[in-house]
N, C-alpha and C positions, 0 to 999 in steps of 0.2 A: 375851354368849356368844361364844367364839371357836371356830373350826373348824366342821365340819359337825355337824348334829344327830346324836344317837345313832341308830344303825341299829336298827329294830325287829327282834325275833327271835321265833322260835316260842316258845310259852309252855307250860309245864306247868301245867295247871289247878290243881294243888295249890299253886302259888306265888301264885295270885290267887283268893282266896275269892270275890270278886265275880263271877267267871266260872263258878263251880261251880253246879250246880243247887241251889236252895234248898228245903229241906224245907218242906212246908206247915206253917203255924203260926208261922213266923218272920216278923218284921216287915219283909219286903222285898217291894217291888212289882215286877211285871214285866209285859211285854206283848209279843206277837209277832204278826207278820203275814206272810203269803205274798203276794208281788207278781208280776205278770206283767212280762215284759221289754219294756216299752213306755212311751211317754210317759204313758199313763194310770197305769201302775204307779209311775212316779216321782212323779206328782202325789199318788197315794194314799199313798206313803211320806212325803212332806212333811206331808200333812194328818194322818196317823196319828201322826207324831212330835210335831207341834205340839199336837194334841189330848191326847195322852198326857201331855206335860209340863204342859199346862194343868191336867189332872186332879190332877197331883202338886204343883200350886202352884209350878211352875218356869218360868212364862211368860218370865221374864227370861233364860232360857238357850235359848229355843226357836230363835232365829235361828242361833246357832252349831250347835246340835244338828241342825237341819234341813239346814244346809250339809254337816255331816259325814256324816249318813246318806245324803244324796243322792250325795256323792262316793263313798262306799263301795259303794252300790248300782250306780252307773254303772260303777265298776271291775269289779264282779262280772259285769254284763251284757256289758261290752266284752271282758273277758279270760277269764272262766271259763266262761260259758254257751256260747260258740261251740265250745269244746273238749270240752264234756260229751258223754257218750254220748247217743244219741237217747232222748228221753223223760225225761231227767233234767235239766230246765232250771229247776227251782224255785229261787227266791231268797227266803230268809226274812230278815226284819228282827226284831231283838230289842232291847228296852229293859229295863234292869234298874236299879232304884233301890236304893241303900244310903244310909246316913245322910250320907255326904260326897260321893258321886259318882253320876253316871248313866253306865251303860255302854251304848254303842250298838254293835250288832253286825249284820253281814250274813253269812249263811251261803249258800254256793253249792256247786255240784257239782265245781268245779275243784280240782285239786291244785297248780296253779301258785302259786308264792310271790309275794306282792305285791312289786313292784319300786319302791323308793323312789329317785328321782333328785332330789337336791337342786337347788334353783333359786336364782339370785341375783336381785337387784333389776332387772336388765336383761333377764331371761329372758321373752320374749314368745311362747313356744310356745303353740299352740292346744290341744295335748293333752299329758298327762303331768304335770300340776301338781296333780292331785287329792290325792295323798298328802302333798304339801307343805302343802296347805291343812289336811288332817287333822292333820298334825304340828304346825302352828302353833296350832290351836285346842284340841287334846287335851292333857291332862297326860301321857298315855301311850297308845300304841296298839301293836298287834301282831296276830298271827294264831295260830290253833290248828288243826292238821290234824284231820280227822274220818275216821278209818279206817272202812270200807275206801276211801272216796273223799270228797273235798270238804274244805272248810276254812271257818272262821269268822274274819273280820277284824273287829276290835273297836277301839273308842276309848273312853277314860275321860275324862269331863269333870267338873270340880268342880261341886258344887251350891251352893257359897258364893255369897252375893249379890255382884254387882259392886261395886267400891269407889265 
C-alpha cells in the first residue's frame, strides 16, 4: 500500500447494517458492558471481550480484539471522559457478531472526533499510537455521533480463521 491509510469518517448507520440495532429473532449475537474509568475497568474490558469471543468460538481472534477494545476504551477515558459534563462519565463497550465480522465499539459522552495521526516505523511516541494499532488490525473503523451528546467509535474485524 502506498501513501497514508484512508482517514476514517463519520458514518451513517444506514450504510453499515452491522452497526444498526438488530431486531430480536435475527441470528446476530451481541454483548454490552459498562466500565469504570480505571485500571479495573480496563481489565474487565479485556476479560469481557476474551470471554465473549470464546462463547462465540472465536478464540483465535481474541488477542487482536482485546488489543482493539483496550485502545478504544483508553482513548475514550483519556480524551472524552475528562471533557464530559459532570456525572456523564459512562463508557460502554459493545460487541456485535455477524456471519463475517465482529464489530467492537466503545461509546463515550464526548463529542470530540477521534484524531488519527499516522505513524511510521521509526515513531517511538509513548502516546498517540492507539488508533494506528486499531487501523492496522481492523478491516474498517470509524465513529458515529450520538445526539444530543456523545459518540461511538467502532472497529470491524474479520471472523475468518487465520491462514
